[in-house]
C-alpha positions in Angstrom: -27.0 -11.3 0.2 -25.0 -14.4 0.5 -24.9 -16.5 3.7 -21.3 -15.5 4.4 -21.7 -11.8 3.7 -21.5 -9.6 6.7 -23.2 -6.2 7.1 -20.7 -3.9 8.7 -20.8 -0.3 9.9 -17.5 1.5 10.4 -17.6 4.8 12.4 -14.8 7.2 11.7 -11.3 7.2 10.1 -12.6 7.1 6.5 -9.2 8.4 5.4 -7.2 6.2 7.8 -7.4 2.8 9.3 -11.2 2.7 9.0 -10.8 3.0 5.2 -8.3 0.1 5.2 -10.7 -2.0 7.2 -13.5 -1.1 4.7 -11.3 -2.1 1.7 -10.6 -5.5 3.2 -14.2 -6.2 4.2 -15.4 -5.2 0.7 -12.7 -7.5 -0.8 -14.2 -10.3 1.4 -17.6 -9.7 -0.1 -19.1 -7.8 2.8 -21.6 -4.9 2.7 -19.9 -1.9 4.3 -21.3 1.4 5.5 -19.0 4.3 6.6 -20.1 7.0 9.0 -17.7 9.9 9.2 -17.4 13.6 8.6 -14.7 13.7 5.8 -15.0 16.1 3.0 -14.5 13.4 0.4 -17.2 10.8 0.9 -16.1 8.5 -1.9 -14.4 5.3 -0.9 -14.7 1.5 -0.6 -18.1 1.3 0.9 -21.7 0.7 -0.2 -23.2 3.5 2.0 -21.7 6.7 3.3 -23.3 8.4 6.2 -22.1 12.0 6.9 -21.8 12.5 10.6 -19.4 14.3 13.0 -18.0 11.5 15.3 -17.8 14.1 18.2 -21.6 14.7 17.9 -23.5 12.6 20.5 -26.3 12.1 18.0 -24.0 10.7 15.4 -24.3 7.0 16.4 -28.1 7.1 16.4 -28.2 8.8 12.9 -25.7 6.2 11.6 -27.8 3.3 12.9 -31.0 4.8 11.5 -29.4 5.1 8.0 -28.3 1.4 8.2 -31.7 0.3 9.4 -33.3 2.1 6.4 -30.9 0.5 3.9 -30.3 -3.0 5.4 -32.6 -3.5 8.3 -29.9 -5.2 10.4 -26.2 -5.3 11.1 -23.6 -8.0 11.9 -20.7 -5.8 13.1 -20.0 -2.3 14.2 -16.4 -1.1 14.1 -15.5 2.2 15.9 -12.3 3.5 14.3 -12.6 7.2 15.1 -9.8 8.6 17.4 -8.4 11.9 18.5 -4.8 12.5 19.6 -3.7 15.8 21.2 -0.4 16.5 22.8 0.7 19.2 25.2 2.7 19.5 28.4 0.4 18.9 31.4 0.3 22.6 32.3 -1.0 23.6 28.9 -3.9 21.3 28.8 -7.4 22.9 28.9 -10.8 21.5 29.9 -12.0 21.9 26.3 -9.1 19.8 25.0 -9.9 17.1 27.5 -13.6 17.1 26.7 -12.9 16.9 22.9 -10.8 13.8 23.4 -13.4 12.2 25.7 -16.2 12.8 23.2 -14.4 10.9 20.4 -12.3 8.4 22.2 -14.7 7.2 25.0 -18.2 8.7 24.7 -18.6 7.7 21.0 -17.8 4.0 21.5 -20.3 3.8 24.3 -23.1 5.6 22.4 -22.3 3.5 19.3 -22.7 0.3 21.3 -25.9 1.6 22.9 -27.4 2.5 19.5 -26.3 -0.7 17.8 -27.8 -3.3 20.1 -31.2 -3.5 18.5 -29.6 -3.9 15.0 -27.0 -6.5 16.1 -29.1 -8.7 18.3 -30.7 -10.6 15.4 -27.4 -11.5 13.8 -25.9 -14.9 14.4 -22.4 -13.4 14.4 -23.0 -10.0 16.1 -19.8 -8.2 16.9 -18.7 -4.8 18.3 -15.1 -3.9 17.7 -13.2 -0.8 18.9 -10.0 0.1 17.3 -7.8 1.4 20.1 -4.1 1.8 20.9 -1.3 0.2 22.8 -1.5 3.5 24.8 -4.0 1.5 26.8 -1.2 -0.4 28.5 1.8 1.9 28.3 2.6 5.5 29.1 3.8 8.4 27.0 4.3 12.0 28.0 2.0 14.8 26.8 -0.9 12.7 25.4 -2.7 12.6 28.7 -6.3 12.5 27.5 -5.5 10.0 24.8 -3.9 7.7 27.4 -6.7 8.1 29.9 -9.5 7.6 27.4 -7.9 4.5 25.8 -7.5 3.0 29.3 -11.2 3.8 30.0 -12.2 2.1 26.7 -10.6 -1.1 28.0 -13.0 -1.0 31.0 -15.9 -0.3 28.7 -15.1 -3.3 26.6 -15.1 -5.6 29.7 -18.5 -4.3 30.9 -20.1 -4.4 27.5 -18.8 -8.0 26.9 -20.3 -9.0 30.3 -23.7 -7.5 29.6 -24.1 -8.1 25.9 -22.6 -11.6 25.7 -25.8 -13.3 26.9 -27.5 -11.6 24.0 -25.1 -13.1 21.5 -23.0 -9.9 20.9 -19.3 -10.2 21.1 -17.2 -7.1 22.1 -13.5 -6.8 21.5 -10.8 -4.2 21.1 -7.8 -4.1 18.8 -4.8 -2.4 20.5 -2.9 -0.9 17.5 0.7 0.0 18.0 3.1 1.9 15.7 1.3 1.3 12.4 1.8 3.5 9.3 -1.4 5.5 9.0 -2.1 9.1 8.2 -2.4 9.8 12.0 1.0 8.2 12.6 2.6 10.1 9.7 1.2 13.4 11.0 2.6 12.6 14.4 6.1 12.1 13.0 5.9 15.0 10.6 5.3 17.3 13.6 8.6 16.4 15.2 12.0 18.0 14.5 13.8 14.7 15.1 11.3 12.6 13.2 13.9 10.2 11.6 15.8 9.6 14.8 12.6 9.2 16.8 11.1 6.7 14.4 14.4 4.7 14.3 14.4 4.6 18.1 10.8 3.3 18.1 11.5 0.7 15.5 14.7 -0.3 17.4 12.7 -1.3 20.4 9.9 -3.2 18.5 10.9 -6.9 18.3 9.9 -7.0 14.6 12.0 -3.8 14.1 9.5 -1.9 12.0 6.2 0.0 12.0 3.3 -2.1 11.0 1.2 -1.8 7.8 -2.4 -0.6 8.0 -3.4 -3.8 6.3 -1.9 -5.8 9.1 -4.0 -4.0 11.7 -7.1 -4.2 9.5 -6.6 -8.0 9.3 -7.1 -8.4 13.0 -10.4 -6.4 12.8 -11.6 -8.5 9.9 -10.8 -11.6 11.9 -12.7 -10.4 14.9 -15.7 -9.7 12.7 -15.6 -13.2 11.2 -17.2 -16.4 12.4 -13.7 -17.7 13.0 -13.6 -15.5 16.2 -17.0 -16.7 17.4 -15.8 -17.6 20.9 -13.7 -14.4 21.4 -15.2 -11.7 23.5 -13.9 -9.2 26.1 -10.5 -9.5 24.5 -7.8 -6.8 24.1 -5.6 -8.0 21.4 -2.4 -6.1 20.4 -1.2 -5.7 16.9 2.1 -4.1 17.5 5.0 -6.2 16.3 5.6 -7.4 19.9 6.1 -3.9 21.3 4.0 -4.4 24.4 5.4 -7.8 25.1 8.9 -6.6 25.9 
């Protein structure tokens, strides 16, 4: 292992943004493990760990697999996310709990399980891939909005506690980026073309982002170039939340 090679565990989104992050990290020469429950386990990673991100035991099993293979980690990226939409009166307790399990409980349990593997790294980093829903409202996606806002608080508390141990904690607030999740969102709408044009019309850069552009921020936060950044919530949204 070269001195500049990072050992990175990505949890979730093996068919989405997590996969794009993995591709970029492998291109950088990093060792990458992917923990997810996708049917197709092949991809741009050195180790695949089959887990269900909603399972509370998933982070521990992922860390155990990495420990057996590498013995340590430099970065953990939590990319799993669950979006559900329904009018407020149609929401159920089960829907709320499903969203909480993936969007909020998983990041905490991943951080908890990762500390012992990260603490020996000179560039230890925890990164959560979140959403601009953290800072702006949207109808119907109530649990998504609430859990993403809760994740911002978790990042602050983890940064405060883990910073003295040399572990940086940050969150990428991803806006309208062309991913499988975003494409599924638009395909479910009758007025998809008009809706997308309206969104692009309000974004200062006048377009959806590319997955590679969001992944570039995550790769930067992993890198030694971000060694003094912790507790940050950084948008990658074409300026959408700035106006």
